[in-house]
TORMARZA-297708 format. One record per atom (N, C-alpha, C): atom name; residue in three letters; residue number from 0; x, y, z. Coordinates in Angstrom, 2 decimals, m for minus. Atoms other than C-alpha are relative to their C-alpha. Layout:
N
+----+-----+-----+---------+---------+---------+
:  a :   r :   k :      xx :      yy :      zz :
+----+-----+-----+---------+---------+---------+
: CA : Ala : NUM :       X :       Y :       Z :
...
+----+-----+-----+---------+---------+---------+
REM end
This chain:
126
+----+-----+-----+---------+---------+---------+
:  a :   r :   k :      xx :      yy :      zz :
+----+-----+-----+---------+---------+---------+
:  N : Unk :   0 :    0.98 :    0.95 :    0.52 :
: CA : Unk :   0 :   12.30 :   m1.05 :   16.63 :
:  C : Unk :   0 :   m0.64 :    0.58 :   m1.25 :
:  N : Unk :   1 :    0.56 :   m0.46 :    1.27 :
: CA : Unk :   1 :   11.18 :   m0.76 :   13.02 :
:  C : Unk :   1 :   m1.48 :   m0.32 :   m0.03 :
:  N : Unk :   2 :    1.44 :    0.20 :    0.11 :
: CA : Unk :   2 :    7.48 :   m0.27 :   12.52 :
:  C : Unk :   2 :   m0.54 :    0.68 :   m1.24 :
:  N : Unk :   3 :    0.81 :   m0.60 :    1.04 :
: CA : Unk :   3 :    5.16 :    0.35 :    9.61 :
:  C : Unk :   3 :   m1.42 :   m0.02 :    0.51 :
:  N : Unk :   4 :    1.34 :   m0.10 :   m0.57 :
: CA : Unk :   4 :    1.78 :    1.59 :   10.73 :
:  C : Unk :   4 :   m0.94 :    0.59 :   m1.04 :
:  N : Unk :   5 :    1.00 :   m0.45 :    0.97 :
: CA : Unk :   5 :   m1.14 :    1.82 :    8.31 :
:  C : Unk :   5 :   m1.15 :    0.69 :    0.73 :
:  N : Unk :   6 :    1.21 :   m0.65 :   m0.52 :
: CA : Unk :   6 :   m4.12 :    4.09 :    8.87 :
:  C : Unk :   6 :   m0.84 :    0.48 :   m1.17 :
:  N : Unk :   7 :    0.86 :   m0.55 :    1.03 :
: CA : Unk :   7 :   m7.05 :    5.52 :    6.98 :
:  C : Unk :   7 :   m1.06 :   m0.95 :   m0.52 :
:  N : Unk :   8 :    1.02 :    0.95 :    0.44 :
: CA : Unk :   8 :   m9.11 :    2.39 :    6.47 :
:  C : Unk :   8 :   m1.36 :    0.32 :    0.62 :
:  N : Unk :   9 :    1.33 :   m0.21 :   m0.54 :
: CA : Unk :   9 :  m12.81 :    2.21 :    7.16 :
:  C : Unk :   9 :   m1.07 :   m0.55 :   m0.91 :
:  N : Unk :  10 :    1.15 :    0.41 :    0.79 :
: CA : Unk :  10 :  m16.26 :    1.64 :    5.73 :
:  C : Unk :  10 :   m0.37 :    1.12 :   m0.96 :
:  N : Unk :  11 :    0.34 :   m0.99 :    1.02 :
: CA : Unk :  11 :  m17.13 :    3.40 :    2.49 :
:  C : Unk :  11 :   m0.99 :   m0.62 :   m0.98 :
:  N : Unk :  12 :    0.97 :    0.49 :    0.98 :
: CA : Unk :  12 :  m19.94 :    3.12 :   m0.03 :
:  C : Unk :  12 :    0.66 :   m0.20 :   m1.35 :
:  N : Unk :  13 :   m0.53 :    0.17 :    1.37 :
: CA : Unk :  13 :  m19.30 :    1.87 :   m3.56 :
:  C : Unk :  13 :    0.04 :    1.34 :   m0.72 :
:  N : Unk :  14 :   m0.21 :   m1.26 :    0.68 :
: CA : Unk :  14 :  m17.94 :    4.68 :   m5.67 :
:  C : Unk :  14 :    0.72 :    1.04 :    0.84 :
:  N : Unk :  15 :   m0.66 :   m0.93 :   m0.89 :
: CA : Unk :  15 :  m16.41 :    6.38 :   m2.67 :
:  C : Unk :  15 :    1.51 :   m0.07 :   m0.05 :
:  N : Unk :  16 :   m1.47 :   m0.10 :   m0.02 :
: CA : Unk :  16 :  m12.81 :    7.19 :   m1.82 :
:  C : Unk :  16 :    0.52 :   m0.14 :    1.43 :
:  N : Unk :  17 :   m0.74 :    0.04 :   m1.25 :
: CA : Unk :  17 :  m10.33 :    6.52 :    0.94 :
:  C : Unk :  17 :    1.47 :    0.27 :   m0.32 :
:  N : Unk :  18 :   m1.43 :   m0.20 :    0.13 :
: CA : Unk :  18 :   m6.73 :    7.53 :    1.48 :
:  C : Unk :  18 :    0.69 :   m0.72 :    1.15 :
:  N : Unk :  19 :   m0.76 :    0.73 :   m0.99 :
: CA : Unk :  19 :   m4.50 :    5.08 :    3.26 :
:  C : Unk :  19 :    1.38 :    0.64 :    0.17 :
:  N : Unk :  20 :   m1.34 :   m0.48 :   m0.30 :
: CA : Unk :  20 :   m1.28 :    6.15 :    4.95 :
:  C : Unk :  20 :    0.78 :   m1.12 :    0.66 :
:  N : Unk :  21 :   m0.89 :    0.96 :   m0.64 :
: CA : Unk :  21 :    1.69 :    4.09 :    6.05 :
:  C : Unk :  21 :    1.21 :    0.79 :    0.52 :
:  N : Unk :  22 :   m1.07 :   m0.76 :   m0.62 :
: CA : Unk :  22 :    4.04 :    5.76 :    8.48 :
:  C : Unk :  22 :    1.06 :   m0.95 :    0.55 :
:  N : Unk :  23 :   m1.11 :    0.84 :   m0.45 :
: CA : Unk :  23 :    7.45 :    4.23 :    9.11 :
:  C : Unk :  23 :    0.74 :    0.66 :    1.15 :
:  N : Unk :  24 :   m0.80 :   m0.50 :   m1.11 :
: CA : Unk :  24 :    9.44 :    4.59 :   12.29 :
:  C : Unk :  24 :    1.09 :   m1.00 :    0.31 :
:  N : Unk :  25 :   m1.10 :    0.87 :   m0.37 :
: CA : Unk :  25 :   12.66 :    3.16 :   13.62 :
:  C : Unk :  25 :    1.14 :    0.01 :   m1.00 :
:  N : Unk :  26 :   m1.02 :   m0.16 :    1.03 :
: CA : Unk :  26 :   14.53 :    3.69 :   10.38 :
:  C : Unk :  26 :   m0.64 :    0.74 :   m1.16 :
:  N : Unk :  27 :    0.53 :   m0.67 :    1.17 :
: CA : Unk :  27 :   14.20 :    5.62 :    7.16 :
:  C : Unk :  27 :   m0.08 :   m0.97 :   m1.17 :
:  N : Unk :  28 :    0.17 :    0.85 :    1.18 :
: CA : Unk :  28 :   12.88 :    3.93 :    4.04 :
:  C : Unk :  28 :    0.07 :    0.82 :   m1.28 :
:  N : Unk :  29 :   m0.04 :   m0.89 :    1.16 :
: CA : Unk :  29 :   13.59 :    6.80 :    1.68 :
:  C : Unk :  29 :    0.79 :   m0.58 :   m1.16 :
:  N : Unk :  30 :   m0.78 :    0.62 :    1.08 :
: CA : Unk :  30 :   15.97 :    4.60 :   m0.32 :
:  C : Unk :  30 :   m0.49 :   m1.39 :   m0.36 :
:  N : Unk :  31 :    0.57 :    1.32 :    0.27 :
: CA : Unk :  31 :   13.65 :    1.61 :   m0.61 :
:  C : Unk :  31 :   m1.36 :    0.13 :   m0.66 :
:  N : Unk :  32 :    1.34 :    0.06 :    0.57 :
: CA : Unk :  32 :   10.68 :    0.78 :   m2.75 :
:  C : Unk :  32 :   m1.01 :   m0.33 :    1.10 :
:  N : Unk :  33 :    1.07 :    0.26 :   m0.94 :
: CA : Unk :  33 :    7.40 :    0.72 :   m0.87 :
:  C : Unk :  33 :   m1.21 :   m0.53 :   m0.75 :
:  N : Unk :  34 :    1.13 :    0.62 :    0.69 :
: CA : Unk :  34 :    4.43 :   m1.44 :   m1.73 :
:  C : Unk :  34 :   m1.24 :   m0.09 :    0.87 :
:  N : Unk :  35 :    1.27 :    0.29 :   m0.66 :
: CA : Unk :  35 :    0.80 :   m2.01 :   m0.88 :
:  C : Unk :  35 :   m0.50 :   m1.36 :   m0.50 :
:  N : Unk :  36 :    0.61 :    1.29 :    0.30 :
: CA : Unk :  36 :   m0.80 :   m5.45 :   m0.74 :
:  C : Unk :  36 :   m1.35 :   m0.04 :    0.71 :
:  N : Unk :  37 :    1.28 :    0.14 :   m0.69 :
: CA : Unk :  37 :   m4.26 :   m6.60 :    0.29 :
:  C : Unk :  37 :   m0.38 :   m1.47 :    0.08 :
:  N : Unk :  38 :    0.48 :    1.36 :   m0.17 :
: CA : Unk :  38 :   m5.94 :   m9.73 :    1.54 :
:  C : Unk :  38 :   m1.49 :    0.04 :    0.32 :
:  N : Unk :  39 :    1.44 :    0.09 :   m0.19 :
: CA : Unk :  39 :   m9.65 :  m10.34 :    1.13 :
:  C : Unk :  39 :   m0.33 :   m1.27 :    0.78 :
:  N : Unk :  40 :    0.38 :    1.19 :   m0.77 :
: CA : Unk :  40 :  m11.52 :  m12.83 :    3.32 :
:  C : Unk :  40 :    0.02 :   m1.25 :   m0.84 :
:  N : Unk :  41 :   m0.05 :    1.27 :    0.70 :
: CA : Unk :  41 :  m10.78 :  m16.37 :    2.26 :
:  C : Unk :  41 :    0.92 :   m0.05 :   m1.20 :
:  N : Unk :  42 :   m0.89 :   m0.06 :    1.16 :
: CA : Unk :  42 :   m8.20 :  m15.29 :   m0.31 :
:  C : Unk :  42 :    1.43 :    0.24 :    0.44 :
:  N : Unk :  43 :   m1.41 :   m0.26 :   m0.28 :
: CA : Unk :  43 :   m4.44 :  m15.07 :   m0.50 :
:  C : Unk :  43 :    0.28 :    1.51 :   m0.13 :
:  N : Unk :  44 :   m0.40 :   m1.39 :    0.12 :
: CA : Unk :  44 :   m2.71 :  m11.77 :   m0.08 :
:  C : Unk :  44 :    0.48 :    0.27 :   m1.43 :
:  N : Unk :  45 :   m0.36 :   m0.32 :    1.37 :
: CA : Unk :  45 :   m2.21 :  m10.01 :   m3.41 :
:  C : Unk :  45 :    0.62 :    1.39 :   m0.09 :
:  N : Unk :  46 :   m0.66 :   m1.27 :    0.27 :
: CA : Unk :  46 :   m0.14 :   m7.18 :   m4.79 :
:  C : Unk :  46 :   m1.02 :    1.03 :   m0.45 :
:  N : Unk :  47 :    0.85 :   m1.11 :    0.43 :
: CA : Unk :  47 :   m1.81 :   m3.79 :   m5.23 :
:  C : Unk :  47 :    0.81 :    1.04 :   m0.77 :
:  N : Unk :  48 :   m0.75 :   m1.07 :    0.62 :
: CA : Unk :  48 :    0.84 :   m1.19 :   m6.01 :
:  C : Unk :  48 :    1.38 :    0.10 :    0.64 :
:  N : Unk :  49 :   m1.36 :   m0.23 :   m0.51 :
: CA : Unk :  49 :    4.49 :   m0.25 :   m5.60 :
:  C : Unk :  49 :    0.52 :    1.32 :   m0.55 :
:  N : Unk :  50 :   m0.62 :   m1.27 :    0.42 :
: CA : Unk :  50 :    6.48 :    2.98 :   m5.78 :
:  C : Unk :  50 :    1.50 :   m0.09 :    0.24 :
:  N : Unk :  51 :   m1.46 :    0.01 :   m0.11 :
: CA : Unk :  51 :   10.19 :    3.41 :   m6.39 :
:  C : Unk :  51 :    0.48 :    0.88 :    1.15 :
:  N : Unk :  52 :   m0.54 :   m0.71 :   m1.16 :
: CA : Unk :  52 :   12.44 :    4.80 :   m3.68 :
:  C : Unk :  52 :   m0.07 :    1.52 :   m0.16 :
:  N : Unk :  53 :    0.02 :   m1.45 :    0.24 :
: CA : Unk :  53 :   12.47 :    8.24 :   m5.31 :
:  C : Unk :  53 :   m1.36 :    0.49 :   m0.50 :
:  N : Unk :  54 :    1.34 :   m0.38 :    0.45 :
: CA : Unk :  54 :    8.81 :    8.21 :   m6.29 :
:  C : Unk :  54 :   m0.14 :    0.15 :   m1.50 :
:  N : Unk :  55 :    0.01 :   m0.27 :    1.43 :
: CA : Unk :  55 :    9.73 :    8.33 :   m9.95 :
:  C : Unk :  55 :   m0.74 :   m1.03 :   m0.83 :
:  N : Unk :  56 :    0.66 :    1.08 :    0.74 :
: CA : Unk :  56 :    8.15 :    5.03 :  m10.99 :
:  C : Unk :  56 :   m1.02 :   m0.68 :    0.90 :
:  N : Unk :  57 :    1.05 :    0.71 :   m0.73 :
: CA : Unk :  57 :    4.95 :    3.32 :   m9.95 :
:  C : Unk :  57 :   m0.53 :   m1.13 :   m0.85 :
:  N : Unk :  58 :    0.59 :    1.13 :    0.71 :
: CA : Unk :  58 :    3.21 :    0.10 :  m10.85 :
:  C : Unk :  58 :   m1.24 :   m0.44 :    0.76 :
:  N : Unk :  59 :    1.27 :    0.36 :   m0.60 :
: CA : Unk :  59 :   m0.32 :   m1.13 :  m10.25 :
:  C : Unk :  59 :   m0.49 :   m1.35 :   m0.50 :
:  N : Unk :  60 :    0.72 :    1.19 :    0.44 :
: CA : Unk :  60 :   m2.26 :   m4.35 :  m10.36 :
:  C : Unk :  60 :   m1.08 :    0.46 :   m0.98 :
:  N : Unk :  61 :    1.01 :   m0.35 :    0.99 :
: CA : Unk :  61 :   m4.67 :   m4.38 :  m13.30 :
:  C : Unk :  61 :   m1.34 :    0.32 :    0.64 :
:  N : Unk :  62 :    1.30 :   m0.16 :   m0.63 :
: CA : Unk :  62 :   m7.61 :   m4.55 :  m10.92 :
:  C : Unk :  62 :   m0.20 :    1.39 :    0.61 :
:  N : Unk :  63 :    0.12 :   m1.32 :   m0.62 :
: CA : Unk :  63 :   m6.84 :   m1.11 :   m9.44 :
:  C : Unk :  63 :    0.51 :    1.12 :   m0.90 :
:  N : Unk :  64 :   m0.58 :   m1.01 :    0.89 :
: CA : Unk :  64 :   m5.18 :    0.67 :  m12.35 :
:  C : Unk :  64 :   m1.05 :    1.01 :   m0.42 :
:  N : Unk :  65 :    0.93 :   m1.05 :    0.37 :
: CA : Unk :  65 :   m6.81 :    4.01 :  m13.05 :
:  C : Unk :  65 :   m0.89 :    0.46 :    1.13 :
:  N : Unk :  66 :    0.84 :   m0.37 :   m1.14 :
: CA : Unk :  66 :   m8.56 :    4.08 :   m9.68 :
:  C : Unk :  66 :    0.85 :    0.31 :    1.23 :
:  N : Unk :  67 :   m0.86 :   m0.20 :   m1.16 :
: CA : Unk :  67 :   m5.72 :    3.92 :   m7.13 :
:  C : Unk :  67 :    1.25 :    0.75 :   m0.43 :
:  N : Unk :  68 :   m1.24 :   m0.73 :    0.23 :
: CA : Unk :  68 :   m2.70 :    6.21 :   m6.85 :
:  C : Unk :  68 :    0.90 :   m0.13 :    1.22 :
:  N : Unk :  69 :   m0.98 :    0.11 :   m1.07 :
: CA : Unk :  69 :    0.39 :    5.50 :   m4.79 :
:  C : Unk :  69 :    0.93 :    1.21 :   m0.04 :
:  N : Unk :  70 :   m0.94 :   m1.12 :   m0.08 :
: CA : Unk :  70 :    2.65 :    8.29 :   m3.59 :
:  C : Unk :  70 :    0.79 :   m0.13 :    1.30 :
:  N : Unk :  71 :   m0.80 :    0.05 :   m1.22 :
: CA : Unk :  71 :    5.27 :    8.92 :   m0.96 :
:  C : Unk :  71 :    0.56 :    1.37 :    0.33 :
:  N : Unk :  72 :   m0.65 :   m1.22 :   m0.48 :
: CA : Unk :  72 :    6.74 :   11.71 :    1.13 :
:  C : Unk :  72 :    1.18 :   m0.47 :    0.83 :
:  N : Unk :  73 :   m1.17 :    0.53 :   m0.70 :
: CA : Unk :  73 :   10.26 :   10.72 :    2.06 :
:  C : Unk :  73 :    0.40 :    0.85 :    1.19 :
:  N : Unk :  74 :   m0.29 :   m0.86 :   m1.15 :
: CA : Unk :  74 :   10.64 :   13.70 :    4.37 :
:  C : Unk :  74 :   m0.80 :   m0.43 :    1.22 :
:  N : Unk :  75 :    0.86 :    0.47 :   m1.10 :
: CA : Unk :  75 :    7.80 :   12.23 :    6.44 :
:  C : Unk :  75 :    0.10 :   m1.50 :    0.20 :
:  N : Unk :  76 :   m0.14 :    1.45 :   m0.10 :
: CA : Unk :  76 :    8.85 :    8.61 :    5.90 :
:  C : Unk :  76 :   m1.36 :   m0.69 :   m0.09 :
:  N : Unk :  77 :    1.39 :    0.45 :    0.13 :
: CA : Unk :  77 :    5.29 :    7.95 :    4.75 :
:  C : Unk :  77 :   m0.34 :   m0.28 :   m1.45 :
:  N : Unk :  78 :    0.51 :    0.33 :    1.33 :
: CA : Unk :  78 :    3.66 :    6.29 :    1.77 :
:  C : Unk :  78 :   m1.53 :    0.01 :    0.07 :
:  N : Unk :  79 :    1.45 :   m0.15 :    0.04 :
: CA : Unk :  79 :    0.06 :    6.80 :    0.69 :
:  C : Unk :  79 :   m0.59 :   m0.86 :   m1.12 :
:  N : Unk :  80 :    0.75 :    0.65 :    1.06 :
: CA : Unk :  80 :   m2.56 :    4.98 :   m1.33 :
:  C : Unk :  80 :   m1.36 :    0.68 :   m0.08 :
:  N : Unk :  81 :    1.29 :   m0.65 :    0.25 :
: CA : Unk :  81 :   m5.38 :    7.11 :   m2.70 :
:  C : Unk :  81 :   m0.86 :   m0.96 :   m0.80 :
:  N : Unk :  82 :    0.89 :    0.97 :    0.62 :
: CA : Unk :  82 :   m8.29 :    4.86 :   m3.58 :
:  C : Unk :  82 :   m1.30 :    0.68 :   m0.37 :
:  N : Unk :  83 :    1.22 :   m0.62 :    0.51 :
: CA : Unk :  83 :  m11.09 :    6.22 :   m5.75 :
:  C : Unk :  83 :   m0.88 :   m1.04 :   m0.68 :
:  N : Unk :  84 :    0.95 :    0.89 :    0.69 :
: CA : Unk :  84 :  m14.15 :    4.64 :   m7.34 :
:  C : Unk :  84 :    0.03 :   m1.40 :    0.60 :
:  N : Unk :  85 :   m0.12 :    1.28 :   m0.69 :
: CA : Unk :  85 :  m14.07 :    1.90 :   m4.76 :
:  C : Unk :  85 :   m1.15 :   m0.93 :   m0.32 :
:  N : Unk :  86 :    0.96 :    1.03 :    0.32 :
: CA : Unk :  86 :  m15.86 :   m1.35 :   m5.46 :
:  C : Unk :  86 :   m0.07 :   m1.00 :    1.16 :
:  N : Unk :  87 :    0.08 :    1.01 :   m1.07 :
: CA : Unk :  87 :  m17.11 :   m4.08 :   m3.12 :
:  C : Unk :  87 :    1.16 :   m1.00 :   m0.03 :
:  N : Unk :  88 :   m1.10 :    0.94 :    0.10 :
: CA : Unk :  88 :  m14.36 :   m6.33 :   m4.44 :
:  C : Unk :  88 :    1.34 :    0.57 :    0.47 :
:  N : Unk :  89 :   m1.20 :   m0.59 :   m0.60 :
: CA : Unk :  89 :  m11.79 :   m3.90 :   m3.02 :
:  C : Unk :  89 :    0.04 :   m0.24 :    1.52 :
:  N : Unk :  90 :    0.04 :    0.30 :   m1.43 :
: CA : Unk :  90 :  m12.85 :   m4.99 :    0.46 :
:  C : Unk :  90 :    1.11 :   m0.98 :    0.38 :
:  N : Unk :  91 :   m1.14 :    0.81 :   m0.39 :
: CA : Unk :  91 :   m9.77 :   m6.37 :    2.18 :
:  C : Unk :  91 :    0.74 :    0.70 :    1.15 :
:  N : Unk :  92 :   m0.98 :   m0.62 :   m0.89 :
: CA : Unk :  92 :   m7.12 :   m5.78 :    4.80 :
:  C : Unk :  92 :    1.17 :    0.45 :   m0.87 :
:  N : Unk :  93 :   m1.07 :   m0.56 :    0.82 :
: CA : Unk :  93 :   m4.51 :   m3.52 :    3.23 :
:  C : Unk :  93 :    1.27 :    0.13 :    0.84 :
:  N : Unk :  94 :   m1.29 :   m0.01 :   m0.68 :
: CA : Unk :  94 :   m0.85 :   m3.87 :    4.15 :
:  C : Unk :  94 :    1.01 :    0.82 :   m0.80 :
:  N : Unk :  95 :   m1.14 :   m0.61 :    0.68 :
: CA : Unk :  95 :    2.12 :   m1.68 :    3.37 :
:  C : Unk :  95 :    1.25 :   m0.81 :    0.34 :
:  N : Unk :  96 :   m1.23 :    0.77 :   m0.17 :
: CA : Unk :  96 :    5.58 :   m3.14 :    3.01 :
:  C : Unk :  96 :    1.17 :    0.77 :   m0.58 :
:  N : Unk :  97 :   m1.22 :   m0.66 :    0.46 :
: CA : Unk :  97 :    9.14 :   m1.92 :    2.57 :
:  C : Unk :  97 :    0.91 :   m0.99 :   m0.71 :
:  N : Unk :  98 :   m0.87 :    0.87 :    0.78 :
: CA : Unk :  98 :   11.44 :   m3.35 :   m0.05 :
:  C : Unk :  98 :    1.28 :   m0.36 :    0.72 :
:  N : Unk :  99 :   m1.23 :    0.49 :   m0.64 :
: CA : Unk :  99 :   14.54 :   m5.32 :    0.93 :
:  C : Unk :  99 :    1.26 :    0.66 :   m0.53 :
:  N : Unk : 100 :   m1.24 :   m0.40 :    0.66 :
: CA : Unk : 100 :   17.01 :   m3.84 :   m1.51 :
:  C : Unk : 100 :    0.16 :    1.51 :   m0.08 :
:  N : Unk : 101 :   m0.32 :   m1.42 :    0.07 :
: CA : Unk : 101 :   18.67 :   m0.44 :   m1.29 :
:  C : Unk : 101 :   m0.14 :    0.49 :   m1.44 :
:  N : Unk : 102 :    0.28 :   m0.55 :    1.33 :
: CA : Unk : 102 :   17.35 :    1.58 :   m4.26 :
:  C : Unk : 102 :   m0.27 :   m1.11 :   m1.02 :
:  N : Unk : 103 :    0.32 :    1.12 :    0.88 :
: CA : Unk : 103 :   16.06 :   m1.67 :   m5.68 :
:  C : Unk : 103 :   m1.14 :    0.33 :   m0.94 :
:  N : Unk : 104 :    1.06 :   m0.17 :    0.98 :
: CA : Unk : 104 :   13.62 :   m2.12 :   m8.50 :
:  C : Unk : 104 :   m1.37 :   m0.31 :    0.59 :
:  N : Unk : 105 :    1.37 :    0.26 :   m0.42 :
: CA : Unk : 105 :    9.87 :   m2.56 :   m8.31 :
:  C : Unk : 105 :   m0.29 :   m1.49 :   m0.07 :
:  N : Unk : 106 :    0.33 :    1.42 :   m0.02 :
: CA : Unk : 106 :    8.47 :   m5.95 :   m7.43 :
:  C : Unk : 106 :   m1.42 :   m0.21 :    0.49 :
:  N : Unk : 107 :    1.32 :    0.41 :   m0.48 :
: CA : Unk : 107 :    5.09 :   m7.62 :   m7.01 :
:  C : Unk : 107 :    0.12 :   m1.18 :    0.96 :
:  N : Unk : 108 :   m0.22 :    1.19 :   m0.81 :
: CA : Unk : 108 :    6.63 :  m10.49 :   m5.03 :
:  C : Unk : 108 :    0.10 :    0.34 :    1.48 :
:  N : Unk : 109 :   m0.02 :   m0.26 :   m1.43 :
: CA : Unk : 109 :    6.02 :  m10.59 :   m1.30 :
:  C : Unk : 109 :    1.38 :   m0.23 :    0.61 :
:  N : Unk : 110 :   m1.31 :    0.31 :   m0.59 :
: CA : Unk : 110 :    9.46 :  m12.07 :   m0.61 :
:  C : Unk : 110 :    1.04 :    1.06 :   m0.31 :
:  N : Unk : 111 :   m0.91 :   m1.12 :    0.26 :
: CA : Unk : 111 :   11.04 :   m8.90 :   m1.99 :
:  C : Unk : 111 :   m0.18 :    1.12 :    1.02 :
:  N : Unk : 112 :    0.28 :   m1.01 :   m1.01 :
: CA : Unk : 112 :    9.69 :   m6.98 :    1.00 :
:  C : Unk : 112 :    0.39 :   m0.53 :    1.37 :
:  N : Unk : 113 :   m0.54 :    0.47 :   m1.26 :
: CA : Unk : 113 :   11.34 :   m7.16 :    4.40 :
:  C : Unk : 113 :   m0.74 :    0.46 :    1.23 :
:  N : Unk : 114 :    0.75 :   m0.51 :   m1.14 :
: CA : Unk : 114 :    9.09 :   m5.13 :    6.65 :
:  C : Unk : 114 :   m1.46 :    0.18 :   m0.42 :
:  N : Unk : 115 :    1.44 :   m0.06 :    0.27 :
: CA : Unk : 115 :    5.30 :   m5.25 :    6.89 :
:  C : Unk : 115 :   m0.72 :    0.70 :    1.14 :
:  N : Unk : 116 :    0.86 :   m0.57 :   m1.02 :
: CA : Unk : 116 :    2.65 :   m3.27 :    8.69 :
:  C : Unk : 116 :   m1.02 :   m1.03 :    0.47 :
:  N : Unk : 117 :    0.97 :    0.92 :   m0.58 :
: CA : Unk : 117 :   m0.17 :   m4.79 :   10.67 :
:  C : Unk : 117 :   m1.31 :   m0.05 :   m0.79 :
:  N : Unk : 118 :    1.18 :   m0.01 :    0.86 :
: CA : Unk : 118 :   m2.81 :   m3.89 :    8.11 :
:  C : Unk : 118 :   m1.10 :    0.93 :    0.48 :
:  N : Unk : 119 :    1.16 :   m0.81 :   m0.31 :
: CA : Unk : 119 :   m5.87 :   m1.67 :    7.96 :
:  C : Unk : 119 :   m1.17 :   m0.50 :   m0.84 :
:  N : Unk : 120 :    1.18 :    0.57 :    0.66 :
: CA : Unk : 120 :   m9.37 :   m2.85 :    7.09 :
:  C : Unk : 120 :   m0.69 :    1.05 :   m0.88 :
:  N : Unk : 121 :    0.80 :   m0.81 :    0.91 :
: CA : Unk : 121 :  m11.14 :   m1.39 :    4.08 :
:  C : Unk : 121 :   m1.24 :   m0.82 :   m0.38 :
:  N : Unk : 122 :    1.25 :    0.67 :    0.32 :
: CA : Unk : 122 :  m14.79 :   m2.32 :    3.63 :
:  C : Unk : 122 :   m0.81 :    0.90 :   m0.92 :
:  N : Unk : 123 :    0.80 :   m0.75 :    0.97 :
: CA : Unk : 123 :  m16.75 :   m1.20 :    0.58 :
:  C : Unk : 123 :   m1.36 :   m0.66 :   m0.08 :
:  N : Unk : 124 :    1.34 :    0.59 :   m0.08 :
: CA : Unk : 124 :  m20.44 :   m1.75 :    1.07 :
:  C : Unk : 124 :   m1.04 :    1.10 :    0.13 :
:  N : Unk : 125 :    1.11 :   m0.94 :   m0.14 :
: CA : Unk : 125 :  m23.76 :    0.01 :    0.77 :
:  C : Unk : 125 :   m0.87 :   m0.37 :    1.20 :
+----+-----+-----+---------+---------+---------+
REM end
């Protein structure tokens, strides 16, 4: 059974930091792009960041560029999202997802991802 399990969410004050992790089990995703998405209350899910299968290329939504950093450890089958300078508008459920295509390119489209985690809540509030 393939699973993606996010962790590391929580409540943080504005300006604070959190590090999200997404651990995969059931198969290896070392040859697939991995992405992070988020969904705020009352809003559609949106793209946050993506990393290439080998970690060599990354891409970010404009809203998080310069504050968030995506990385991966293929030996651990885990992808991370370091979030700094958090803002109240970053409050959302954060989801990780695995790309569909073997050594495929980076995508912001949800339909390019075949496996999804259950999400972890991030709340930024004073």
